[in-house]
C-alpha positions as CSV (number, residue, x, y, z in Angstrom):
1,X,91.1,68.4,131.3
2,X,94.2,70.0,132.5
3,X,96.2,72.6,130.5
4,X,96.2,71.6,126.9
5,X,99.3,72.6,125.0
6,X,99.0,73.8,121.4
7,X,100.0,70.3,120.1
8,X,97.1,68.7,122.1
9,X,94.3,70.5,120.1
10,X,92.6,68.9,117.1
11,X,90.4,70.6,114.5
12,X,86.7,69.9,115.3
13,X,87.4,69.1,119.0
14,X,84.4,70.2,121.1
15,X,84.0,71.1,124.8
16,X,80.9,72.0,126.6
17,X,80.7,73.9,129.9
18,X,78.2,73.4,132.7
19,X,75.4,75.9,133.1
20,X,75.3,79.1,135.0
21,X,72.1,81.0,136.0
22,X,72.2,84.8,135.6
23,X,71.0,86.6,138.7
24,X,69.9,90.1,139.8
25,X,73.2,90.3,141.8
26,X,75.2,89.6,138.6
27,X,73.7,92.6,136.9
28,X,74.2,94.9,139.9
29,X,77.8,93.8,140.4
30,X,78.7,94.0,136.7
31,X,77.0,97.4,136.4
32,X,78.9,98.7,139.4
33,X,82.2,97.3,138.2
34,X,81.9,98.8,134.7
35,X,79.7,101.9,135.3
36,X,77.2,100.6,132.8
37,X,73.8,101.5,134.4
38,X,71.8,101.5,131.1
39,X,68.1,101.3,132.0
40,X,67.8,98.1,129.9
41,X,69.7,96.4,132.8
42,X,68.4,98.5,135.8
43,X,65.0,100.0,135.2
44,X,62.2,97.4,135.3
45,X,59.5,100.0,134.7
46,X,61.2,101.4,131.7
47,X,61.6,97.9,130.3
48,X,57.9,97.1,130.7
49,X,57.3,99.7,127.9
50,X,60.3,98.5,125.8
51,X,59.8,96.0,123.0
52,X,61.9,93.4,124.9
53,X,59.5,93.7,127.9
54,X,61.9,93.0,130.8
55,X,65.4,93.8,132.0
56,X,68.3,92.0,130.2
57,X,71.8,91.1,131.2
58,X,74.7,93.1,129.8
59,X,76.0,91.5,126.6
60,X,79.6,91.9,127.9
61,X,78.5,90.2,131.2
62,X,77.4,87.2,129.2
63,X,80.7,87.1,127.2
64,X,82.7,87.4,130.5
65,X,80.8,84.5,132.0
66,X,81.4,82.5,128.9
67,X,85.2,83.0,129.2
68,X,85.0,82.1,132.9
69,X,83.0,79.0,132.2
70,X,85.5,77.9,129.5
71,X,88.4,78.4,131.9
72,X,86.7,76.3,134.5
73,X,86.9,73.3,132.2
74,X,90.7,73.3,132.8
75,X,92.0,73.0,129.2
76,X,93.3,76.6,129.4
77,X,94.9,76.1,132.8
78,X,98.6,77.3,132.8
79,X,99.0,77.1,129.0
80,X,97.4,80.3,127.9
81,X,100.0,82.9,126.8
82,X,97.5,85.6,125.6
83,X,93.8,86.1,124.7
84,X,94.4,87.7,121.3
85,X,91.1,88.3,119.6
86,X,87.4,88.3,120.3
87,X,84.5,88.6,117.9
88,X,80.9,87.9,119.2
89,X,77.5,88.5,117.8
90,X,74.7,89.1,120.3
91,X,71.6,87.4,118.9
92,X,69.1,86.8,121.7
93,X,68.6,88.7,125.0
94,X,69.7,87.0,128.2
95,X,67.3,87.6,131.0
96,X,67.6,87.4,134.8
97,X,66.9,83.7,135.6
98,X,68.3,82.4,132.3
99,X,70.9,79.6,132.5
100,X,73.7,79.7,130.0
101,X,76.3,77.2,128.9
102,X,79.1,77.4,126.3
103,X,79.9,75.1,123.4
104,X,83.4,75.5,122.2
105,X,84.9,74.0,119.0
106,X,88.5,74.2,117.7
107,X,88.0,75.9,114.4
108,X,91.6,76.7,113.4
109,X,95.2,75.9,114.5
110,X,98.1,78.1,113.4
111,X,101.6,77.6,114.6
112,X,103.3,80.6,116.0
113,X,106.7,79.3,117.2
114,X,108.2,82.8,117.5
115,X,105.4,83.6,120.0
116,X,106.1,80.4,122.0
117,X,103.3,78.2,120.8
118,X,100.3,78.5,118.4
119,X,97.1,80.4,117.8
120,X,93.9,78.4,118.5
121,X,90.7,79.8,117.1
122,X,87.7,78.6,119.0
123,X,84.2,78.8,117.5
124,X,82.1,79.7,120.5
125,X,78.3,79.5,121.1
126,X,76.6,80.7,124.3
127,X,73.4,78.7,124.6
128,X,70.4,79.3,127.0
129,X,68.2,76.8,128.8
130,X,65.9,76.5,125.9
131,X,68.7,75.6,123.4
132,X,68.7,79.1,121.7
133,X,72.1,80.4,120.8
134,X,72.2,83.8,122.5
135,X,75.8,84.7,121.4
136,X,78.2,83.2,118.9
137,X,81.6,84.1,117.6
138,X,85.3,83.4,117.7
139,X,88.0,83.6,120.3
140,X,91.7,83.5,119.2
141,X,94.0,82.4,122.0
142,X,97.8,82.1,122.0
143,X,98.6,78.7,123.6
144,X,102.0,77.6,124.8
145,X,103.9,74.9,122.9
146,X,104.7,71.7,124.8
147,X,108.0,72.2,126.7
148,X,110.9,70.3,125.1
């Protein structure tokens, strides 16, 4: 897939990314970048006494990886004008060692000629290695119209 224009999308169209395993390094780098050093991500002893039982990845780290995984598929390459909206529900914790992939479906198409293209609403599911949906929601992206 390489750079879909607004006109190339079809309702119900699905795309699935490859997997990505969450590592200790990911948590450290994301925490350092954002300043989010919540003990849920960094304190193994604290988490042994927590109902979850072990450290978890930042929810926003998982969302960020999902966006990156989607971009790697190529359909957004050079046609994205703006990432307009994001709504995600975090349902299941993501642990160090989990492997996630993303299932993306075109849920809505809305022409926006005055903005140079159209709004594509993607229904997004982030799924772990056991098939559980760990996050789901919608992304609204402004996509360029095909040049005339």
